[in-house]
N, C-alpha and C positions, 0 to 999 in steps of 0.2 A: 588533299591529295598527298599521298606518301611517295617519297622518292628514295631510292636505294643508291647509296654512293659507295663505290668500290675503290679501295686503296691498293696500289701495287706495292708489295713488300719484296725486298731482295730475297733471293733464294738462300736459305740457311741450311747447313748440313743438319741432318737429323740429330746428331750428337749434341749440337749446340742447343737444341730445343729440349731434348730428353735427358741431357746429362751424359756423363761418360758411359761408353758401352761396356767397359771392363772395370770392375771395382778392384781396389787394391787387394792383394793377397798377402797373407802372413803365414810363414812356416816357422815352427818352433821345434828345435831338437833339444831333448833333455836327456840327461844321463842320471840313472840311479846306480850309484857305485855298489860293488860287492863289498860288504863289510865283514870282517872276521871277528864275530862276537859270539858269545855263548848262546844267547837267545835272540834270534833275528825275526823281526816281523816286517812285512812289506810296509812302506810308508804310506801315509795319507798324503796326497799331493793336490794343491790348488794352483791353477794358472788363471790369471786375470789381468785386465788392463785398467789402469787408473789415469785420470787426467791430472793436470798440474796441481789441483787443489787436494788431491788424494781421494777423490770420489771415484768409485768403481763405475766404469762405463760398460764393461763386459766381463762376465764370468765365462771363461773359455772352456775349462775342464776342471773337474773335481773327482779325484779317485779316492774311494773309501771302501771299507769292508762291508759289502752288501749282504754277506752271509754270516751273521753272528749267532746263528742257532737260537732264536728266541729272544735275543737282546735287540735293543733299538740300534739299527746300523748307523744312525747319525750321532750316536752317543759321544764319539771321540772327535767329531769335527771341530769342536772348540779348541782342540790341541793345536790346530793351525791358527794361532792367536791373531796374527795380523789379518789374514783373510777373514776369519770369523768376525772380528770387530768391524771391518770395513764392508763386507758383503755377505758373509755366510749366515749371520743370524737372521737376515731378512730374506734369505733364499729358501724356497720350499724344495726339499730334497725328497726323492730323486728329481733332478731337473732334466727334462727331456733334451737330449742332445748335448748335455753338459756333464752329467755324472756317470761314473763307471767304476768298476772294481779296481782295487789296488793292483799294482804291478811289481814284479820282482826286479832284481838288478838287471840292468840292460840299457840300451839306447832306444828312445822313443821319438817319433816324429808326429807332430800335430799340424794340420793344415786348415786354414780358415780363409774364407773369401768374404770381403765386406758386403754387408747387405743380406747375408744368409746366416741362419742361426748357427752358432751363438754370437757371431760378430756383427753387431748392427752397423748401420752407417754412422760414422762418427765425424764430428766437426774438425776442421783444420786446427792443428795445435800440437802442443808437446804432450807426450804420454809416457807412461812407464809400464813395461811388462813386468809382472811380479810372478815368481814361482816360489811356492812355499811347501816344505815337506816336514812332516812330523811323524815320528815312529815310536810305537809302544816300546818301552824299555830302551829307549834311544833318545836322540836329540831332536832338535827343531832347527830348521834353517830357512832363510829367506834370501832369494837372489833377485836383483832388479836390473833391468836393461832399459835405458831411456831411448825414445825414438820420436820422430816427427811424422805426422799424418796430415794429409795424404802423401803417399810417396810419389815423387816426380820421376825418380830413377830408382833403380834397385839399391837397397840399403841393407846393411848387416850390422849386427852387434852381438857381443857375447859377454858372458860373465862365468866365473868359476865358483862352484860351491866348495866348501872345505871338508864336509863330512857326509851329511845326509843327501846332498845333491852333488853331481859332478859338473861337467861343462854344460852350460845352457847357451844355445845359439838362437838368434832371431834373424830371419831373412824376410825382407819385405820387398814386394815388387808391385809396380802400378798395374 
């Protein structure tokens, strides 16, 4: 004879069972400065997140020349040397939701919500936002902003580029 035994469990909020209802959000503001040079080309730009060991956990955005008239548009991606060595060479381009065309001088805002492409759910810990720019007949620059994840309260950080990049701001909220 089979008996069914029922256990009474305390009522738990749905969020305790399913996890947080709202994932963390990340907003990145980046500036590409106007340079007074004889031959100006829009920079290639890569934006990504690394963990403490330097491993890429998310490629957030990659801007490159998608219209090279018969040439391979990915040909100059290795000029962003740090990104290329850490993530780019193993990334198939164009990457859906990540890659796009180069942009001229100006202010740009990128927004990401954890758990949606291209920002996956990431473990608790210390991370670094990296923004790298490289320009044909120009220079190369890498800017880094450390941060903690997940955010318990709103956090902000910033760093300044010196030539190829201007001010980079990172705002994170739970």
